[in-house]
C-alpha positions as CSV (number, residue, x, y, z in Angstrom):
1,X,0.0,0.0,-0.1
2,X,1.0,3.6,-0.1
3,X,3.6,5.1,2.1
4,X,2.3,6.2,5.4
5,X,5.6,7.0,7.3
6,X,6.3,10.0,9.2
7,X,8.3,12.8,7.6
8,X,11.0,12.3,9.9
9,X,11.1,8.6,8.6
10,X,11.2,9.8,5.0
11,X,14.3,12.1,5.9
12,X,15.9,9.0,7.6
13,X,15.5,7.0,4.4
14,X,17.3,9.8,2.4
15,X,20.2,9.9,5.1
16,X,20.5,6.1,4.7
17,X,20.7,6.3,0.9
18,X,23.3,9.2,1.5
19,X,25.2,7.1,4.0
20,X,26.4,4.9,1.3
21,X,28.5,7.5,-0.5
22,X,29.3,10.2,2.1
23,X,32.3,11.1,4.4
24,X,32.4,9.8,8.1
25,X,31.6,13.4,9.3
26,X,28.6,13.8,7.1
27,X,27.3,10.2,8.0
28,X,27.4,11.1,11.6
29,X,25.5,14.4,11.1
30,X,23.1,12.6,8.8
31,X,22.2,9.7,10.8
32,X,23.1,10.4,14.4
33,X,19.8,12.8,15.1
34,X,17.4,10.2,14.2
35,X,15.3,8.6,17.1
36,X,14.5,4.9,17.6
37,X,11.1,5.6,16.6
38,X,12.1,7.1,13.3
39,X,14.3,3.9,12.7
40,X,11.2,1.6,13.5
41,X,9.2,3.5,11.2
42,X,11.9,2.9,8.4
43,X,12.3,-0.6,9.1
44,X,9.6,-1.8,6.9
45,X,11.2,0.1,3.8
46,X,14.7,-1.1,4.8
47,X,13.4,-4.7,4.5
48,X,11.5,-4.6,1.4
49,X,14.2,-2.5,-0.5
50,X,16.8,-5.0,0.5
51,X,18.7,-2.7,2.3
52,X,18.5,-3.6,6.0
53,X,21.5,-5.6,6.3
54,X,23.5,-3.8,3.9
55,X,23.0,-0.7,6.3
56,X,24.2,-2.6,9.2
57,X,27.3,-3.8,7.3
58,X,28.0,0.0,6.2
59,X,27.9,1.1,9.8
60,X,30.1,-1.9,11.0
61,X,32.8,-0.9,8.1
62,X,32.8,2.6,9.6
63,X,33.1,1.2,13.0
64,X,30.0,3.6,14.0
65,X,27.3,1.2,14.8
66,X,26.8,2.6,18.3
67,X,27.0,6.1,17.2
68,X,24.7,5.9,14.3
69,X,22.1,3.2,15.0
70,X,20.1,2.9,18.2
71,X,20.9,-0.1,20.1
72,X,17.6,-2.1,19.8
73,X,17.4,-1.4,16.0
74,X,21.1,-2.5,15.7
75,X,20.2,-5.6,17.6
76,X,17.2,-6.5,15.2
77,X,19.4,-5.8,12.2
78,X,22.1,-8.2,13.5
79,X,19.4,-10.9,14.2
80,X,18.3,-10.5,10.5
81,X,21.8,-10.9,9.4
82,X,22.3,-14.2,11.4
83,X,19.1,-15.7,10.1
84,X,19.9,-14.8,6.8
85,X,23.3,-16.3,6.8
86,X,21.8,-19.6,7.8
87,X,19.1,-19.3,4.9
88,X,21.8,-18.4,2.4
89,X,24.0,-21.4,3.3
90,X,20.9,-23.4,2.7
91,X,20.4,-21.9,-0.7
92,X,24.1,-22.4,-1.7
93,X,23.9,-26.0,-0.7
94,X,21.1,-26.6,-3.0
95,X,22.8,-24.9,-5.8
96,X,26.0,-26.7,-5.4
97,X,24.0,-30.0,-5.4
98,X,22.0,-29.0,-8.4
99,X,25.1,-28.1,-10.2
100,X,26.8,-31.2,-9.5
101,X,23.8,-33.0,-11.1
102,X,23.5,-30.8,-14.0
103,X,27.3,-31.4,-14.7
104,X,26.9,-35.3,-14.2
105,X,24.0,-35.5,-16.5
106,X,25.5,-33.2,-19.4
107,X,23.2,-30.4,-18.9
108,X,24.9,-27.0,-19.9
109,X,23.9,-24.4,-17.4
110,X,25.0,-21.1,-15.6
111,X,23.9,-20.0,-12.1
112,X,22.5,-16.6,-12.1
113,X,22.8,-13.8,-9.6
114,X,23.2,-14.9,-5.9
115,X,26.6,-16.0,-5.0
116,X,28.0,-15.0,-8.5
117,X,27.7,-11.4,-7.5
118,X,30.7,-11.7,-5.0
119,X,32.9,-9.9,-4.6
120,X,32.2,-7.2,-7.0
121,X,28.6,-6.3,-6.0
122,X,28.7,-7.6,-2.5
123,X,31.6,-8.9,-0.3
124,X,29.4,-11.6,1.4
125,X,26.3,-13.3,0.1
126,X,24.9,-13.1,3.7
127,X,24.3,-9.3,3.2
128,X,22.0,-10.0,0.2
129,X,18.4,-10.4,0.3
130,X,17.9,-13.5,-2.0
131,X,14.6,-15.1,-2.2
132,X,15.3,-18.0,-4.8
133,X,17.8,-19.7,-6.9
134,X,18.1,-19.1,-10.7
135,X,19.7,-21.2,-13.3
136,X,20.1,-20.7,-17.1
137,X,19.8,-23.7,-19.3
138,X,19.3,-24.1,-23.0
139,X,15.8,-25.1,-24.1
140,X,17.0,-28.4,-25.7
141,X,18.1,-29.5,-22.2
142,X,14.8,-28.4,-20.3
143,X,13.4,-31.9,-19.9
144,X,16.6,-33.2,-18.1
145,X,17.0,-30.2,-16.1
146,X,13.5,-30.2,-14.9
147,X,14.2,-33.9,-13.8
148,X,17.2,-32.9,-11.6
149,X,15.0,-30.0,-10.2
150,X,12.3,-32.3,-9.3
151,X,14.8,-34.9,-7.8
152,X,15.7,-32.0,-5.4
153,X,12.1,-31.9,-4.3
154,X,10.8,-29.2,-6.5
155,X,7.5,-29.1,-8.4
156,X,6.5,-26.8,-11.3
157,X,4.4,-23.9,-10.0
158,X,4.2,-21.7,-13.0
159,X,5.3,-20.9,-16.3
160,X,6.0,-17.4,-17.6
161,X,7.4,-17.0,-21.3
162,X,10.9,-18.7,-21.2
163,X,10.9,-19.1,-17.2
164,X,9.7,-22.1,-15.4
165,X,9.0,-21.5,-11.8
166,X,9.3,-24.2,-8.9
167,X,8.3,-24.5,-5.3
168,X,9.5,-27.0,-2.8
169,X,8.1,-27.2,0.8
170,X,4.8,-26.0,2.3
171,X,4.0,-22.4,2.2
172,X,2.7,-20.8,5.3
173,X,0.9,-17.3,5.8
174,X,2.9,-14.4,4.5
175,X,5.3,-13.2,6.8
176,X,8.1,-10.6,6.2
177,X,10.3,-12.5,8.9
178,X,10.5,-15.2,6.1
179,X,13.0,-13.0,4.1
180,X,15.8,-13.8,6.6
181,X,14.8,-17.3,7.6
182,X,15.0,-20.9,6.4
183,X,11.3,-21.3,6.0
184,X,9.3,-24.2,4.8
185,X,8.9,-23.2,1.2
186,X,11.7,-22.6,-1.2
187,X,11.8,-21.3,-4.9
188,X,13.8,-21.8,-8.0
189,X,13.5,-20.7,-11.5
190,X,15.0,-22.3,-14.7
191,X,15.6,-19.7,-17.5
192,X,15.5,-21.3,-20.9
193,X,17.2,-19.9,-23.8
194,X,17.0,-20.9,-27.4
195,X,19.5,-22.9,-29.2
196,X,20.4,-20.4,-31.8
197,X,23.8,-19.0,-32.0
198,X,22.8,-15.4,-31.1
199,X,21.2,-16.1,-27.4
200,X,23.3,-19.3,-26.6
201,X,26.5,-16.9,-26.5
202,X,25.6,-16.4,-22.9
203,X,26.3,-20.2,-22.3
204,X,29.4,-20.1,-24.6
205,X,31.2,-17.3,-22.6
206,X,30.4,-18.8,-19.3
207,X,33.2,-19.7,-16.7
208,X,33.8,-22.0,-13.9
209,X,34.3,-20.6,-10.6
210,X,34.9,-22.2,-6.9
211,X,32.5,-21.7,-4.2
212,X,33.1,-23.6,-1.0
213,X,35.3,-26.2,-2.7
214,X,32.9,-26.8,-5.5
215,X,33.1,-25.9,-9.2
216,X,29.9,-23.9,-10.5
217,X,29.5,-22.7,-14.0
218,X,28.6,-18.9,-13.9
219,X,28.1,-16.2,-16.6
220,X,31.2,-14.3,-17.7
221,X,32.2,-11.1,-15.6
222,X,31.0,-8.8,-18.3
223,X,27.8,-11.0,-18.8
224,X,27.0,-10.5,-15.0
225,X,27.0,-6.8,-15.4
226,X,24.8,-6.5,-18.2
227,X,22.4,-9.0,-16.8
228,X,22.2,-6.9,-13.6
229,X,21.2,-4.1,-15.9
230,X,18.6,-6.1,-17.8
231,X,17.2,-7.5,-14.5
232,X,16.9,-3.8,-13.2
233,X,15.1,-2.8,-16.4
234,X,12.7,-5.8,-16.2
235,X,11.7,-4.7,-12.6
236,X,11.3,-1.2,-13.5
237,X,8.7,-2.3,-16.1
238,X,7.1,-4.4,-13.4
239,X,5.4,-3.9,-10.1
240,X,8.3,-3.9,-7.7
241,X,12.0,-2.8,-7.7
242,X,14.5,-3.1,-5.0
243,X,16.9,-0.2,-4.2
244,X,19.6,-2.9,-3.1
245,X,19.9,-4.0,-6.8
246,X,20.9,-0.6,-7.7
247,X,23.3,-0.4,-4.9
248,X,24.9,-3.9,-6.2
249,X,25.1,-2.6,-9.8
250,X,26.7,0.6,-8.6
251,X,29.4,-1.3,-6.5
252,X,29.9,-3.5,-9.5
253,X,30.7,-0.6,-11.8
254,X,33.0,0.8,-9.2
255,X,34.9,-2.3,-8.7
256,X,35.4,-2.6,-12.5
257,X,36.6,1.2,-13.2
258,X,40.1,0.5,-13.9
259,X,39.6,-2.5,-16.3
260,X,39.4,-1.1,-20.0
261,X,39.3,-4.5,-21.4
262,X,36.3,-5.4,-19.4
263,X,34.5,-2.4,-20.3
264,X,35.1,-3.1,-24.0
265,X,33.6,-6.5,-23.5
266,X,30.8,-5.4,-21.7
267,X,29.8,-2.8,-24.5
268,X,30.1,-5.5,-27.1
269,X,27.8,-7.8,-25.2
270,X,25.1,-5.1,-24.3
271,X,25.1,-4.1,-28.0
272,X,24.0,-7.9,-28.8
273,X,21.3,-8.0,-26.2
274,X,17.9,-6.8,-26.8
275,X,17.5,-3.4,-25.1
276,X,21.0,-4.1,-23.8
277,X,22.4,-0.5,-24.2
278,X,19.2,0.9,-23.0
279,X,19.3,-1.1,-19.8
280,X,22.8,-0.2,-19.2
281,X,22.2,3.4,-19.7
282,X,19.1,3.5,-17.2
283,X,21.0,1.4,-14.5
284,X,23.9,3.8,-14.7
285,X,21.5,6.8,-14.4
286,X,19.7,5.1,-11.3
287,X,23.1,4.3,-9.7
288,X,24.4,7.7,-10.0
289,X,21.2,9.4,-8.9
290,X,20.8,7.1,-5.8
291,X,24.5,6.7,-4.8
292,X,26.7,9.2,-6.6
293,X,29.0,9.6,-9.5
294,X,30.6,6.5,-10.7
295,X,34.5,6.7,-11.2
296,X,33.8,5.8,-14.8
297,X,34.2,7.3,-18.1
298,X,30.8,6.4,-19.3
299,X,30.5,5.0,-22.9
300,X,28.6,7.3,-25.1
301,X,25.8,5.1,-25.9
302,X,25.2,4.7,-22.1
303,X,25.4,8.4,-21.2
304,X,22.1,9.9,-19.7
305,X,21.7,12.4,-22.7
306,X,21.6,9.7,-25.2
307,X,18.6,8.0,-23.1
308,X,15.3,8.4,-25.3
309,X,13.8,11.7,-23.9
310,X,10.6,10.0,-22.6
311,X,12.5,7.4,-20.8
312,X,14.8,9.8,-19.2
313,X,11.8,11.9,-18.4
314,X,10.1,8.7,-16.6
315,X,13.3,8.2,-14.7
316,X,13.5,11.7,-13.4
317,X,9.8,11.8,-12.5
318,X,9.3,8.3,-10.8
319,X,12.3,6.3,-10.5
320,X,13.5,7.9,-7.0
321,X,9.9,7.7,-5.7
322,X,9.7,3.9,-6.5
323,X,13.0,3.1,-5.0
324,X,12.2,5.1,-1.9
325,X,8.4,4.1,-1.5
326,X,7.1,1.8,1.3
327,X,4.9,0.3,-1.2
328,X,5.6,-3.2,-2.4
329,X,4.0,-2.4,-5.8
330,X,3.1,0.4,-8.1
331,X,1.5,0.7,-11.5
332,X,3.7,3.6,-12.8
333,X,5.6,0.9,-14.5
334,X,2.5,1.2,-17.1
335,X,3.9,4.3,-18.3
336,X,7.4,3.1,-18.8
337,X,6.5,-0.2,-20.7
338,X,4.8,2.1,-23.4
339,X,8.3,3.6,-24.0
340,X,10.7,0.7,-23.8
341,X,10.8,-1.2,-27.0
342,X,9.3,-4.7,-26.8
343,X,11.1,-7.7,-28.2
344,X,9.7,-8.9,-31.3
345,X,9.1,-12.5,-30.0
346,X,7.9,-11.3,-26.7
347,X,4.9,-13.3,-25.9
348,X,4.0,-11.0,-22.9
349,X,2.8,-8.1,-25.2
350,X,-0.4,-7.0,-23.6
351,X,-2.4,-3.8,-23.5
352,X,-1.6,-1.8,-20.7
353,X,-5.1,-1.6,-19.5
354,X,-5.0,-5.4,-18.9
355,X,-1.8,-5.1,-16.8
356,X,-3.4,-2.2,-14.8
357,X,-6.8,-3.6,-14.3
358,X,-6.3,-7.4,-14.5
359,X,-9.3,-9.8,-15.0
360,X,-8.0,-12.7,-13.4
361,X,-7.8,-14.0,-9.8
362,X,-4.2,-13.8,-8.0
363,X,-2.2,-16.8,-7.7
364,X,-2.9,-19.0,-4.6
365,X,-0.6,-18.0,-1.5
366,X,-0.9,-21.4,0.0
367,X,-1.2,-24.9,-1.2
368,X,-3.5,-27.5,0.6
369,X,-1.7,-29.9,2.7
370,X,-2.3,-33.7,2.2
371,X,-5.2,-34.9,4.4
372,X,-5.9,-31.3,5.3
373,X,-7.9,-30.8,8.5
374,X,-11.0,-28.5,8.6
375,X,-9.4,-26.1,10.8
376,X,-6.2,-25.8,8.7
377,X,-8.6,-25.5,5.5
378,X,-10.5,-22.6,7.2
379,X,-7.2,-21.0,8.2
380,X,-5.9,-21.1,4.7
381,X,-9.2,-19.7,3.4
382,X,-8.8,-16.9,5.6
383,X,-5.3,-16.1,4.3
384,X,-6.4,-16.3,0.7
385,X,-9.3,-14.0,1.3
386,X,-7.2,-11.5,3.0
387,X,-4.6,-11.7,0.1
388,X,-7.6,-11.4,-2.4
389,X,-8.8,-8.1,-0.8
390,X,-5.3,-6.7,-0.3
391,X,-4.7,-7.1,-4.1
392,X,-8.1,-5.9,-5.0
393,X,-7.6,-2.6,-3.1
394,X,-4.0,-2.3,-4.4
395,X,-5.6,-2.7,-8.0
396,X,-8.2,0.0,-7.4
397,X,-6.2,2.6,-5.3
398,X,-3.1,2.2,-7.8
399,X,-5.3,2.0,-10.8
400,X,-6.9,5.3,-9.9
401,X,-3.5,6.9,-9.2
402,X,-2.2,5.5,-12.6
403,X,-5.1,7.1,-14.3
404,X,-4.5,10.5,-12.8
405,X,-0.7,10.3,-13.3
406,X,-1.2,9.2,-17.0
407,X,-2.8,12.5,-17.7
408,X,0.1,14.4,-16.1
409,X,2.5,12.3,-17.9
410,X,0.8,13.0,-21.2
411,X,1.3,16.7,-20.8
412,X,4.8,16.4,-19.4
413,X,5.7,14.2,-22.5
414,X,4.4,16.7,-24.9
415,X,6.3,19.4,-23.1
416,X,9.4,17.2,-23.5
417,X,9.1,16.9,-27.2
418,X,8.9,20.7,-27.4
């Protein structure tokens, strides 16, 4: 739902973002003046934006936890870190197991995101907010890949374009605490790519890396950066985007500043990807807008002034608001989707109105248990009913907001052309 934080909490969120790029003196002055109540009001945003543990880690790096963060809040963040460390270890164990099975079964693959972002984007995977595992496999190997995923205890949950979504375990009532805990339900996605020479280059360029003594195939370093940008673009064109993804991209750019060969390769890869240059330009714009100028001579095709005028206008009007919002979702992406060129083979081409006002029921939150008792069934129905009305309220309120904003956007876009 829309943000209901206090003005002080909104100032605190701004100070936290600035915290990742300012000097020690500015940090103390910016964060030290906020109360425990302000921090508690901002905790929801810290969690849904993926910034909670990053904030604690930044304070630890500066050895200023006691001076900057109230003790009870610091303890709460430390508990999140400890729970998240156990959860990430469990995810990594599954990733290593599945990778070994893929290797043994002759399934070409690459692990996406997660541990592959170490050390450029994040020093320790336990600091990341990771909800699932992602593997890239060729379409011709999909049957065998699915076999190994099911062997690990997963079942097919949904199919969206070239992505197969799997779930394992029993889902419980939605709980934000599950973000940092080894909870009963796990998720895994297989991303299928065509066997044509163009798209299979991702797997041709893959490299083997060692993680906890296990060799795992990952994307090439430059591919990882470009895929981070494409991932951010995908979510900007959807309901929810995490600020932590922008921070991770910004850190990756900073880590690769003095590697001209890397940037030459990244430019070549981005030019091959559909909307690759656009994604890199938008990601660099967001990274510099939120966390300060990157120490990089930005290639001409990624410079802010080269972005299409209407896309840059959307970023200037809405991007920061979305990154700083307490809302899990927004409909403003509908305005951006009209401006971003769609892939010729993109099966998700839909009229914006169908995205803004969907005519289908939301996916089930909980699956029925085997031999479910009456009390358990009623409890599950209560959760599903609550979720249905929350989604209905979201669609109505955000739909009204979208309609009003669409009119303002129309006039702003006209002035932009002038």
